[in-house]
C-alpha positions, -999 to 999 in steps of 0.1 A, spaced: 520 -174 -183 521 -163 -147 490 -151 -130 511 -135 -102 507 -98 -97 538 -76 -99 533 -51 -71 567 -35 -75 557 -17 -107 549 20 -106 516 15 -125 503 -8 -97 492 23 -78 480 55 -96 485 86 -75 492 64 -44 457 50 -44 456 12 -49 428 -4 -68 409 -29 -46 412 -64 -60 375 -68 -62 372 -38 -85 400 -45 -110 375 -55 -137 357 -21 -135 369 7 -157 368 44 -147 346 52 -177 320 25 -172 294 48 -157 301 75 -184 296 49 -211 262 40 -197 252 76 -195 263 84 -231 244 53 -243 212 65 -225 216 100 -240 221 86 -275 190 65 -270 170 96 -260 182 115 -290 174 86 -313 139 83 -299 134 121 -303 145 120 -339 129 87 -349 97 81 -328 87 45 -323 59 47 -348 83 55 -376 107 27 -366 97 4 -394 101 32 -420 139 37 -415 
């Protein structure tokens, strides 16, 4: 399989803004996923305090 990039494709640039090559492994929702994970952890700790963790 070829590792060569095809830059002639329309999907290479979205809205005319190219993705820098050092950021191609980063998704646009990565920061959102981290925030949602933190919120869910806070909700879980509010519903199930650490002292009741073994009782679940």
